[in-house]
C-alpha positions as CSV (number, residue, x, y, z in Angstrom):
1,M,0.0,0.0,0.0
2,D,1.3,3.5,-0.9
3,E,2.1,6.0,1.7
4,P,-0.2,9.1,1.6
5,A,1.5,12.1,0.0
6,E,2.7,14.8,2.3
7,V,0.3,17.7,2.3
8,R,2.2,20.9,1.5
9,I,0.9,24.2,2.8
10,T,1.4,27.0,0.2
11,R,2.3,30.6,1.0
12,G,-0.7,32.5,2.3
13,Q,-2.9,29.3,2.6
14,R,-3.3,29.6,6.4
15,L,-4.3,33.3,6.1
16,A,-6.8,32.4,3.3
17,E,-8.3,29.7,5.6
18,A,-8.5,32.0,8.6
19,V,-10.5,34.7,6.7
20,R,-13.1,32.0,5.7
21,E,-13.7,31.0,9.3
22,D,-17.2,31.3,10.7
23,L,-17.0,34.2,13.1
24,D,-20.3,33.3,14.7
25,L,-18.6,30.5,16.5
26,F,-16.3,32.9,18.4
27,G,-17.1,34.6,21.7
28,V,-16.4,38.2,22.4
29,V,-13.1,37.6,24.1
30,E,-12.0,35.4,21.3
31,L,-12.9,38.0,18.7
32,E,-11.0,40.7,20.7
33,E,-8.0,38.4,20.8
34,R,-8.3,37.8,17.1
35,I,-8.4,41.6,16.4
36,Q,-5.2,42.0,18.5
37,T,-3.5,39.2,16.6
38,L,-4.5,40.6,13.2
39,R,-3.3,44.1,14.2
40,A,0.0,42.7,15.3
41,E,0.3,40.8,12.0
42,I,-0.5,44.0,10.0
43,G,2.3,45.8,11.8
44,R,4.7,42.9,11.0
45,V,3.7,43.0,7.4
46,E,4.0,46.7,7.1
47,A,7.5,46.6,8.7
48,Q,8.6,44.0,6.2
49,L,7.1,45.9,3.3
50,E,9.0,49.0,4.4
51,R,12.3,47.0,4.7
52,K,11.8,45.7,1.2
53,R,11.0,49.2,-0.2
54,A,14.1,50.6,1.5
55,G,16.2,47.8,0.0
56,R,14.7,48.5,-3.4
57,A,15.4,52.2,-3.1
58,A,19.0,51.5,-2.0
59,A,19.5,49.3,-5.0
60,D,18.0,51.8,-7.4
61,A,20.2,54.5,-5.9
62,L,23.3,52.4,-6.4
63,F,22.5,50.9,-9.8
64,G,20.0,53.4,-11.2
65,T,16.3,53.2,-11.4
66,R,14.5,50.4,-13.1
67,S,13.0,51.1,-16.5
68,G,9.3,50.2,-16.3
């Protein structure tokens, strides 16, 4: 008998699954905690985006701007 294939989780899959969750199943405290978690994640994503933009700007300054 063949072994089952390992399930691979793709980038962003967990986030996509989380936004489809039925929020009616959560209590007030759980919803408040979810909001705190999402706000922290937004901050983390914004910080990473800013680092990437700064890296791109540094590369453009060094090597010249990209031609669109």
